[in-house]
N, C-alpha and C positions, 0 to 999 in steps of 0.2 A: 203212734207215728212220730218219728224223730226226724229232724232236719239237721244236717251237718254242713258247715262251710269248709272250705279248704283248710283254713287255720284250725278250726275245731276238730278236724279229722286228725291233725298232728297232735293236738292237745289230748286226744283219747289215750295216747301212749303214756302220758304222765298223769292220768287220773281225771282228765276233763270229761265233759259230757255234751251232748247235743241239745238242741232246742226242741222241747216237747211241743208238738203241734196240736195233737188231739188224741183222744182215746175213743175208738168207735168199733162197730161191728163190720162196717164196710166203708171203703174210701175209693175214690177215683182221682188219680193224679194225672194231670195233662201237662206235658212239657212241649215247648215250642222249638227247642233246639237240643242238640246232643248234650247229655250230662253224664258225669261220672257217678256210678252207683256202687253199692256194695250189697249183695244179696246172699244171705247165709254165709257171710264171711268171705265171699269171693268178689274181687273187684271186677268191674266191667264198665264199658262206655255204652250208654243206651242212646240210640237215635231218638229224634222227636217222636213221641208216642203218647198213648193213653193207657195208663196202668190201672187195672182193677184189682183191689186187694180186699178179701173178705175173710171173716172168721169161719173156719171149717169145723173144728171140734173144740171142746173145752175140757181141760184136764183138771182134776182135783189136785191141789197142792198141799203139802204137809208144812205146817207152820209151828214153830216152837211156841208153847204157851207162855204168856207173860206172867211174871210173878206179881201177885196182888199185894205183897207186903210193902209198906212205905219205909220200913227201916232196913238198911242194907245189912247183909250178914258180915260177920267179922272175918270170915275166911276169904272173902273176895277182895 
C-alpha cells in the first residue's frame, strides 16, 4: 500500500516514488472527507468512505538468476 501527496504525484513523472505504508494481505482504509485517488491508472475523486482491499490470487513471477561469481567478466 502506497501513499502519495499532491507533490509526490507530480514527482512520479520524473522518477519519484510514494511513501510505503505497509505490505499486507488485507487492509481497510477509512476516509473522513473526499480525496483524489488513482485506481488502476484511472484518476477519480472518492467521497468519504471505507475501502476494503484484499489479496485475491497470487501469481508466480519469473526472476533472473543472480550470478554467483565475485569477479566481474571482462566483456561487461
